ROLO-90027 format. One record per atom (N, C-alpha, C): residue number from 1; residue in one letter; x negated, y, z. Coordinates in Angstrom, 2 decimals. Atoms other than C-alpha are relative to their C-alpha. Layout:
REC;nr;rest;c1;c2;c3
REC;NUM;A;X;Y;Z
...
END
This chain:
REC;nr;rest;c1;c2;c3
REC;1;M;-1.35;-0.52;-0.12
REC;1;M;-138.99;136.36;89.92
REC;1;M;0.98;-1.13;-0.25
REC;2;T;-1.01;1.02;0.17
REC;2;T;-136.04;134.06;90.36
REC;2;T;1.33;0.65;-0.33
REC;3;I;-1.32;-0.48;0.38
REC;3;I;-132.62;134.49;88.86
REC;3;I;1.01;-0.86;0.73
REC;4;E;-1.01;0.73;-0.76
REC;4;E;-129.77;133.56;91.14
REC;4;E;1.31;0.02;-0.78
REC;5;I;-1.25;0.12;0.74
REC;5;I;-126.67;132.29;89.39
REC;5;I;1.11;-0.27;1.00
REC;6;V;-1.14;0.15;-0.89
REC;6;V;-123.41;132.71;91.24
REC;6;V;0.99;-0.93;-0.68
REC;7;R;-0.92;0.97;0.58
REC;7;R;-121.21;129.69;90.59
REC;7;R;1.45;0.41;0.30
REC;8;Q;-1.40;-0.35;-0.13
REC;8;Q;-117.55;130.48;89.99
REC;8;Q;0.84;-1.07;-0.68
REC;9;P;-0.67;1.13;0.62
REC;9;P;-115.66;127.23;89.41
REC;9;P;1.38;0.31;-0.58
REC;10;D;-1.34;-0.26;0.48
REC;10;D;-112.25;128.83;88.83
REC;10;D;0.07;1.18;-0.97
REC;11;S;0.04;-1.11;0.94
REC;11;S;-113.30;131.46;86.29
REC;11;S;0.72;-0.37;-1.30
REC;12;K;-0.70;0.22;1.27
REC;12;K;-111.11;131.82;83.20
REC;12;K;-0.93;0.16;-1.19
REC;13;R;0.98;-0.24;1.06
REC;13;R;-114.11;132.96;81.13
REC;13;R;-1.39;-0.32;0.52
REC;14;P;1.26;0.40;-0.64
REC;14;P;-117.11;130.96;82.33
REC;14;P;-1.24;0.11;-0.87
REC;15;F;1.16;-0.05;0.89
REC;15;F;-119.38;131.40;79.29
REC;15;F;-0.46;1.45;-0.14
REC;16;R;0.52;-1.36;-0.06
REC;16;R;-121.59;134.46;79.61
REC;16;R;-1.24;0.16;-0.85
REC;17;L;1.20;-0.33;0.77
REC;17;L;-124.36;136.20;77.67
REC;17;L;-0.98;0.73;0.91
REC;18;W;1.07;-0.55;-0.81
REC;18;W;-127.68;137.12;79.27
REC;18;W;-1.09;0.52;-0.92
REC;19;D;1.09;-0.59;0.77
REC;19;D;-130.28;139.47;77.79
REC;19;D;-1.30;-0.32;0.74
REC;20;A;1.22;0.46;-0.67
REC;20;A;-133.61;137.80;78.64
REC;20;A;-1.07;1.08;0.02
REC;21;K;1.00;-1.07;0.05
REC;21;K;-135.68;140.83;77.63
REC;21;K;0.29;1.07;1.07
REC;22;A;-0.40;-1.02;-0.97
REC;22;A;-133.74;143.33;79.77
REC;22;A;0.31;-0.60;1.38
REC;23;K;-0.34;0.72;-1.23
REC;23;K;-132.99;140.68;82.46
REC;23;K;1.30;0.53;0.61
REC;24;A;-1.31;-0.48;-0.43
REC;24;A;-129.33;141.67;82.66
REC;24;A;1.09;-0.68;-0.81
REC;25;H;-1.16;0.53;0.71
REC;25;H;-125.89;140.38;81.75
REC;25;H;0.46;1.03;-1.01
REC;26;L;-0.63;-0.91;0.96
REC;26;L;-124.23;141.86;78.70
REC;26;L;1.41;0.26;0.50
REC;27;R;-1.31;-0.35;-0.55
REC;27;R;-121.21;143.73;79.99
REC;27;R;1.12;-0.34;-0.96
REC;28;W;-1.21;0.34;0.74
REC;28;W;-117.80;142.56;78.83
REC;28;W;-0.22;-1.08;-1.04
REC;29;R;0.25;1.12;0.91
REC;29;R;-119.29;139.56;77.04
REC;29;R;0.21;-1.30;0.76
REC;30;C;-0.40;1.20;-0.71
REC;30;C;-117.42;136.79;78.86
REC;30;C;0.98;-0.75;-0.91
REC;31;Y;-0.79;0.76;0.97
REC;31;Y;-115.87;133.99;76.82
REC;31;Y;0.61;-1.24;0.66
REC;32;S;-0.66;1.19;-0.50
REC;32;S;-113.45;131.14;77.47
REC;32;S;-0.41;-1.25;-0.75
REC;33;D;0.36;1.11;0.86
REC;33;D;-114.83;128.94;74.70
REC;33;D;-1.49;0.10;-0.36
REC;34;P;1.42;-0.09;0.33
REC;34;P;-118.50;128.03;74.08
REC;34;P;-0.28;0.39;-1.45
REC;35;R;0.20;-0.36;1.41
REC;35;R;-118.09;128.40;70.32
REC;35;R;0.08;1.51;-0.18
REC;36;R;-0.12;-1.46;0.08
REC;36;R;-116.93;132.00;70.72
REC;36;R;-1.18;0.69;0.67
REC;37;A;1.17;-0.57;-0.69
REC;37;A;-119.79;132.67;73.14
REC;37;A;-1.22;-0.03;-0.92
REC;38;H;1.12;0.10;0.94
REC;38;H;-122.32;131.43;70.56
REC;38;H;0.15;0.99;-1.15
REC;39;T;-0.24;-0.97;1.06
REC;39;T;-120.72;133.57;67.86
REC;39;T;-0.28;1.42;0.49
REC;40;G;0.28;-1.31;-0.59
REC;40;G;-120.84;136.61;70.15
REC;40;G;-1.48;0.24;0.20
REC;41;A;1.44;-0.12;-0.19
REC;41;A;-124.49;135.95;70.98
REC;41;A;-0.71;0.23;-1.34
REC;42;L;0.59;-0.17;1.33
REC;42;L;-125.35;135.66;67.29
REC;42;L;0.21;1.42;-0.51
REC;43;I;-0.29;-1.37;0.43
REC;43;I;-123.66;138.98;66.54
REC;43;I;-0.82;1.01;0.80
REC;44;E;0.78;-0.92;-0.83
REC;44;E;-125.30;140.74;69.49
REC;44;E;-1.48;-0.04;-0.36
REC;45;T;1.42;0.14;0.34
REC;45;T;-128.72;139.38;68.54
REC;45;T;-0.29;0.61;-1.36
REC;46;R;0.20;-0.54;1.35
REC;46;R;-128.31;140.38;64.90
REC;46;R;-0.17;1.50;0.01
REC;47;W;0.07;-1.46;-0.05
REC;47;W;-127.84;144.03;65.86
REC;47;W;-0.98;0.51;1.04
REC;48;A;0.97;-0.40;-1.04
REC;48;A;-130.48;144.06;68.63
REC;48;A;-1.36;0.30;-0.62
REC;49;E;1.36;-0.28;0.44
REC;49;E;-134.11;145.16;68.40
REC;49;E;-0.75;-1.31;-0.25
REC;50;V;0.84;1.17;0.26
REC;50;V;-136.75;142.75;67.10
REC;50;V;-0.65;-0.42;1.32
REC;51;G;0.57;0.53;-1.23
REC;51;G;-137.91;140.51;69.96
REC;51;G;1.00;-0.23;1.11
REC;52;T;-1.05;0.18;-1.01
REC;52;T;-134.63;140.54;71.89
REC;52;T;0.48;-1.44;0.00
REC;53;S;-0.53;1.35;-0.14
REC;53;S;-133.41;137.19;73.23
REC;53;S;1.30;0.05;0.79
REC;54;I;-1.30;0.09;-0.66
REC;54;I;-129.77;136.55;74.12
REC;54;I;0.26;-1.47;0.31
REC;55;E;-0.26;1.38;-0.44
REC;55;E;-128.93;133.42;76.15
REC;55;E;1.48;-0.18;0.28
REC;56;V;-1.38;0.38;-0.29
REC;56;V;-125.56;131.70;76.39
REC;56;V;-0.05;-1.03;1.12
REC;57;F;-0.02;0.97;-1.09
REC;57;F;-124.85;129.95;79.68
REC;57;F;1.37;-0.10;0.62
REC;58;D;-1.25;0.31;-0.67
REC;58;D;-122.02;128.43;81.69
REC;58;D;-0.18;0.30;1.48
REC;59;I;0.19;-0.36;-1.40
REC;59;I;-121.59;130.02;85.13
REC;59;I;0.53;-1.06;0.96
REC;60;R;-0.51;1.05;-0.88
REC;60;R;-119.71;127.00;86.48
REC;60;R;-1.09;-0.97;0.40
REC;61;T;1.06;0.97;-0.26
REC;61;T;-122.75;124.76;86.21
REC;61;T;-1.38;0.63;-0.01
REC;62;G;1.30;-0.65;0.13
REC;62;G;-125.55;127.25;85.53
REC;62;G;-0.82;-0.54;-1.16
REC;63;K;0.69;0.63;1.12
REC;63;K;-126.42;125.33;82.37
REC;63;K;-0.20;0.97;-1.17
REC;64;L;0.31;-0.79;1.19
REC;64;L;-128.15;127.12;79.51
REC;64;L;0.46;-0.77;-1.22
REC;65;L;-0.54;0.67;1.19
REC;65;L;-126.34;126.32;76.26
REC;65;L;-0.79;0.30;-1.26
REC;66;G;0.80;-0.35;1.17
REC;66;G;-128.68;128.06;73.83
REC;66;G;-0.56;1.40;0.12
REC;67;Q;0.65;-1.30;-0.01
REC;67;Q;-130.86;131.04;73.13
REC;67;Q;-0.22;0.48;-1.43
REC;68;Y;0.18;-0.62;1.31
REC;68;Y;-130.90;133.38;70.13
REC;68;Y;-1.06;1.08;0.14
REC;69;T;1.09;-0.97;-0.03
REC;69;T;-134.05;135.41;69.42
REC;69;T;-0.05;0.73;-1.32
REC;70;R;0.05;-0.83;1.21
REC;70;R;-134.19;138.30;66.97
REC;70;R;-1.42;0.05;-0.51
REC;71;R;1.29;-0.09;0.69
REC;71;R;-137.09;138.06;64.52
REC;71;R;0.08;1.12;-1.03
REC;72;V;0.02;-1.09;0.97
REC;72;V;-138.08;140.50;61.77
REC;72;V;1.08;-0.17;-1.06
REC;73;N;-0.96;0.22;1.08
REC;73;N;-135.93;138.92;59.04
REC;73;N;1.09;-1.01;0.34
REC;74;T;-0.95;1.05;-0.34
REC;74;T;-133.97;136.21;60.88
REC;74;T;0.37;0.05;1.47
REC;75;V;-0.34;0.26;-1.39
REC;75;V;-132.33;135.13;64.10
REC;75;V;-0.30;-1.47;0.24
REC;76;A;0.39;1.37;-0.30
REC;76;A;-133.91;132.01;65.59
REC;76;A;0.84;-0.53;1.16
REC;77;F;-0.79;0.64;-1.05
REC;77;F;-131.84;129.58;67.68
REC;77;F;-0.84;-1.07;0.68
REC;78;S;0.68;1.03;-0.79
REC;78;S;-133.34;127.47;70.47
REC;78;S;1.04;-0.69;0.87
REC;79;E;-0.97;0.76;-0.77
REC;79;E;-131.21;124.72;71.95
REC;79;E;-0.60;-0.39;1.35
REC;80;A;0.47;0.32;-1.35
REC;80;A;-131.47;124.06;75.67
REC;80;A;-0.18;-1.48;0.20
END
């Protein structure tokens, strides 16, 4: 399965969150700043089920900025 990323160079909020387990974007989770996107991903992952992975990426370049995975007692961060 391939994931096609639509590049939008003039987007005001290019940083998006992707749920790797559900293979879907998180609705209304679009950010203008990468720091806010990482904070949003951390919050979403904290309240998600164990095993859920939330990825932060830039739609302008398609670059993965990081991935947060919910564990039993922690949230693990993997840098791209």
